[in-house]
N, C-alpha and C positions, 0 to 999 in steps of 0.2 A: 343117259348118265350125265350127271353135273360134276364138273371138274375144274380142278384149281390147278394151274400151270406154274411149275417152279420155274426159274430162270434157265435152267438147262434144257428144259424143253423149248421154251420161248426161243432161244438162241438158235437151236436147231432147226427151228421153223424158218427162221428169217436168212440164213446163209447155210451152204451146202455143207454138211458134215455126213460121216458114215451112217448115222442114225436118222437123218433128214427125211428119208422116205417112209420110215415108220412113225416119226412124229406126224408128217402130213397125213398118213392113213388114219391115225389116231384122233387128230383134230378134226378130220372130216366126219366123223361120227358123233361130234359134241357140238350141240346147238349154239350155246352162248358160254364159252371156256371164260373163267374168271382168272383174274390176277390182282395183285395187291399194288399199291404205289410202291412198296417195297421191291417187288418184282421189276416194276418200271424202272427204278432208279439202279438196280442190279444190272439190268439189260444194258443200260448207258455205260456202266462201268466195264461190263463184258467187251462191248464194242471198242472202248477206249483201250482197253488191255491188249487187244488184238491189234490194233495201231501200233501201240508201243512195241510190241513183240514182232512187228514187220509181217505179221499174218493177214492183214488187210489194210489196203490204202484208204486215205481219207475220202477220196471220191466215192468209193464203194460204201464205207462207212455212212457217208451222208445220205446215199439213196436208201439205205436199210432203215435208217432213223427216220427219214421222210416217210418211207412206208408204213413204219411202226406208228408215228405220229397220225397219218391218215387212217389206219386201223382204229386207233384210240377215238379219233373225231367221229367215225363212222359207227361206234359202239361196237366194234367187232368182239371186243373183250367186256366182260362186266368187270368193273373195279371194286373189289372188295376192301373197304378200309380196315385196317388194323385197329381193333379196339383194346380196351384195358383187359378185357377177359383173355384175349390172345397172348397179351404179355405175361399175365398171371400163370396161364396154362404153360407156356413155354418155359417159365422160370420153374413150375413144378417139375417139369420134364428133366430140365438141365439139373436141378438139384436133386433129382432121384440117383444121380451118379451112375446110371445103368446104360448109357450111350455116350458116344463121342459126338453128340450134338452140338453144333455152332449156335450161336444167338440167332442168326439170320434163318438158318435151317429150321430152328424150333419154331420161330415165328410163322415160317410158311406152313409147317406141319399143323401148328395151332389154328391158323387162320382157315385152313381147309376142314379141320375137324369141327371148329365151333360154327362153321356154315354148312355143314352137312355135304362137303364136297369130296370127291374122290381126287387124291394128290396124283397128278402125272408128273413124274420126275425121270430123269436119265441118272441120278445120282443114287447109287446102290447103298451107300450108307444112309442116306436119308429114307430111302425105301425100307431098309432093315429096321430102322428106329420107328418108323411108321407101324410096321408089323408089330413091334414090341409093345407099343402103346394101344393096340387093339384095333388099329385102321387098316384099311385095305388099299394100298397105293396101286397105281399101274406103273411098273418100271419099263421104260422104253429104252431098249439097248439097240 
């Protein structure tokens, strides 16, 4: 399976959460998981938010980010750029007024769709929207 990871899955891969074991198992079956530069920046935001909330200390956050950077430099993740077609599709989906998709999630979904990738997510709302638009996401809970 070719897969696109959203930020919820990426975060659970790098630090212990209740779903981390399931994420590890799912990723073990994917040869070259894909992310976008948007997922990359969102990952940094999640780490920073955890520090601000007191859920993670700075030394641990630096270790996580260093490991993530090492994985990027080793091409552990395929980087899929977000193109104009993804913005157009995301806008069409949001403009359908049939889901509660946020702009960032719509871009994740459009990137997976336009690149024929299965979306791996822990976000139930995003998974439901994917189904609504005819995609087959893998929800990891």
